[in-house]
N, C-alpha and C positions, 0 to 999 in steps of 0.2 A: 424813503426818508424824510422828512422837512430838516431841510438849514438851522432852525430855529431850535426845536428838539435834540440833536442831534450835537449843538454849542454848548445847552444846557446841559445835555449829560458827560459834555465832555468838563466843564466849569465845575461841575457836582463833585467829579471824581476828581480831576486835579486835586480841589480844593482840602480835600478829605486826606487825600495821600499826601500834599508838601505839610498838613499841620502834624498828619501820623510821624510823619517820618523824619519831619523838625523834631520833635520832644523827643521819638529814637534816638535819633544824632544827638542831642546833647546830651544826653542819661550817658550813651556811649561813650561821649568823649568822657564827662566827670567822672564815670567810671574807671575810665584809663586812665587817666589823668592822676587818681588815688591811688593804683593800680602803682605807679612809677614813682610815686611821691615816698610809699614805703620800700620801692629798692632803695629811693635816693637816702630816705632815712637808714639804709642796711647801710649801705655803702658806706655811708656818713659813720655807723659805728665801729665800722672796720677798715676803716684807712689806715694806711700803711703809717702814715704819720705822728698817728694819735696813737698806736698799739707800741711801735718801737720806743715812743718815748711815754710812756705810761708806766709811772713804778709799780702799777700795779700787775703790769703786765709780769716786769723781772720777777719781783720781790715773792706776788702770791699768783706767779702764773695758775694753776689749776682752776682753784676758786675762778680768777677771772677772767677766764677763756670759757668755762664750764658759763658763765652769766652774761659772758656777749654773747655763744653758742644758743642759747635759749632765748636769749631775746632776737638775734637775727633767725629764729627758726619761726616765732611768731610771724615778727615781718613780713618774711616771705608767704606765709603762711596766709594772712592778711592783703598783700599785694594778687597772690594767686585768686584768691576770694573775688575781687574787687575784677579782675581781668576776665575770670570764667563769666563774669554776669555783663561787662562789655562787649564779652564775645556773643553772648545772647540777643543783648540789645543790635549787632548789627546783623546777627542770622535773622530777628525781626525784620531790620530793615531790605535784608538780601528778601525774604518769601514778599515784603508789600510792596516791593518796586517789581518783583515777576507778577505779583497778581494784577498791581495797575497796568501793565504793559500788555499783559494776554487781556484784560478787558478793556483798553482803549485797541487794539490789534482787532478781535474778536467781534467787536460795533461796528469799527469803522470797516473792515473787510472790503474791499467790491466799491465804498462808494466813492465820489468824489473829491472828497476832503479829509480820506486814506493817510497820504503822505504830509499833511499840515498835523493831522491829530497825533500822528507817528514821530514827527520831528518834535510835537510840543510835548510830549509823552517820556522820549526822553532826557529835553531838554531839563523837564523837571528832574530827573535821577539821576541827572548829571549835577544837577547844583548841590543834591543832596549828596551825592559823591565829592563834590569839590570840597562842598563845611565839612568833611568828616574829613575827607584827606590831609587840610590844609591843620585843622587841629587839632585835632587824634597824632600820637608820637607815629614815629615811619622808621627809626630805627633803635635800637638799645646796643651801644657799645662799652665794653667796658674793660680795663686791662687789671689781671692780679695773678696774685700766687697764693698755692695749698700748704698750708704746713711750709710753712717759709722759714729754713734756718739759717743762722747769722750764726757763721764762725769767730771768735774772738782768741787770738793770740794775746799773752802778755808778757813782753821782757822784763826778765826778773832787774834789770840793770835801771832801768827806768822806774821803778818803786821807792820811793823811801823807806830807807831802814834795812830793805831784803837785799839792798844793792851792797851793802857793806861788806855783806861774806863773802868772800872771795870766789870759794869753793859753789856758794848758789845766785854768782852773779852772772852770770851766764846761761842759766836755765832759763825755760819759758813753761808758759802757764798757760796748755789751753781750754778754754773756756768755748762750749756751746752753747747756742739757745734756739728752740724750736718753738715755734709762734703754730701753734696747732689751729687746723680751722683758716679760713680766707681771709687775704688781707686785698681788699684792694689799694691801687694805684690811678686809677681812675674812670670813674662811671658819667654816662650822659644818655637821655634817653629824651629828643627835643621833638615837637612838630614842627610845621615847616613855618607856623606861626612865631614860634616860640625861637627859631633858627635868627627869623627875620628880626626881630626884637633885640636879639643874642650881638646880633653882627652891628646894629643901631650901639646899640649898649659900649660895644670893643670897641667904636671909632670905623668902622669898616662899610662909612656908608656906601661907596660904590657897589659894592657885591649886594651889600642890604637891598641899595637900591634896585637893582637889575632883577632879584629873585624877587621883590615885592608887584616891580613891574612883570614883567613875564609871568609869575606862578599865580596873581591873584589880579590885578587891571585887564592886562590885556585879555586873562581867556573871561574873564564876564564878561568884559564887554563885548567880544566877541559874539556872546551866546545873546546877549540882548540886542543886540544889530542886527547878528542874523534872522534872530526872532521878528522880528519888524519888519528886515525886506521879506522875508515868507509873507506876514498879513497884508504890506502896508504895496499897490503897485505903484503910489506916487515916489514912494522912498530910493525904488530898486532906480528910476528915472535920474538920481542925485548921483552923478558920475564919480566927485569927490569923495563919498559914502563907500558907494561899490570900489575904489580905488583904493580905498585906507582896509577895507575887509579883506581885499587881496592881499593887499600890504602884512597883514598882520596870520594873513595864514602860513605865508613863509617860514615867522617866525613861531608856527603853533607847537615845536620842539627846543624851544631855547631856555622853561621852564624844566622841562627834563635837564638840560644839560647842565644847567646852575646848581638844581638841588644833588647831583650824582655828584657837580665836582667838589663841593662840601659835603656831601658826607662820605667820600671817597679822604678829601683831607682828615676828616674825624674821625678815620676809620688806619691812617698810618703815618698820624702826627703825634701820636704817642705809642706804640712798638714800640720796645726795645728786648736787647739781646738777654734772656731769660724770664722774660715775661708774658705770662699765655692773655694771648688776646680773645674775645670772644665779642659776633656781634651777630644781631637778630633781627629781622623783618620785622615790623608792627603793623597791625588794621589800617596804622593810617597810609601807609606805600601803596596796598591794593586798592582804597578808596582814591588817590591821588591817581592810581595809575588808571582804572575805572575812570573818571573823568575825563584825561586823557584820549582812552579809547573811546567813549561815548559823543565828545563833543566832535570829534573828528565822525562818525560815523553819522550825525545829526547835524554835524554841513554837507554829505555829501547827500543826505535823504533833501534835506531844503532846495542844494540845486538842481536836484532832480523834479522836488515837486514844481520850479518852477521854471525849469523847461518845460512841463508837463502841460502849464499854462499857455506857456505859450505858443505850444503846439495843439491845443484845441483851438 
């Protein structure tokens, strides 16, 4: 099999895969963000401050609660529709990646370029996973109450006019108000990119810079440098560059640590007694995890390919 022909097949297949999956990933991110926006609107509609301070909720409670319940149902339905579309695009990405891998694996199996081709293959897949994992929400967290009951006790002695009646003065009127449906105290669903932006906006420069560095810059830099090392013998002889790649390898899980720390903060900083909390993993978390696994696998294959070349 001629090397020119094999390289031609690799470049054509790689171009088709990257173009297709980049579009699929963009569409998945778009529909996921639309889904989360609808849920944010729903949480804003049922925000506890707005419900507690709304005169309509107190005076025309049945009518107002029915209106909000209908709007909430519409928001949740639209959110589910958008997220269902995002899952379809995600499934298409997975299928395309599997087909791309099988084509490269079967075409180059048994050839001298096998490890290089598979390394480039997994690198392309990992970059798609990286983009999807960075810009797609990774976790959905909310704190809420269902059918909140607010007890109100009014002492007659504190009410003008009524407190002038001796036998009525020490009495107490008990009132209870029930807010039917869900009442949100907190809702948030962020991607890693949004988390970084939020940290910088709130002045958490150190944490934001750390996540940006370990989750974005270092992984991408390591991927491209590893590919250059794989295809360039001259670069392998640059000692400082090889040392830099080795140092970055030791920090390969630091991005996971920082993201996990921030998610733990979001999960527990808003928990209060009597408040229900709920956390759901989103598509972005799985893609970011896949990127971490694929980048580690690619590094192992690249090292194996280099050792094999040296032994020949």
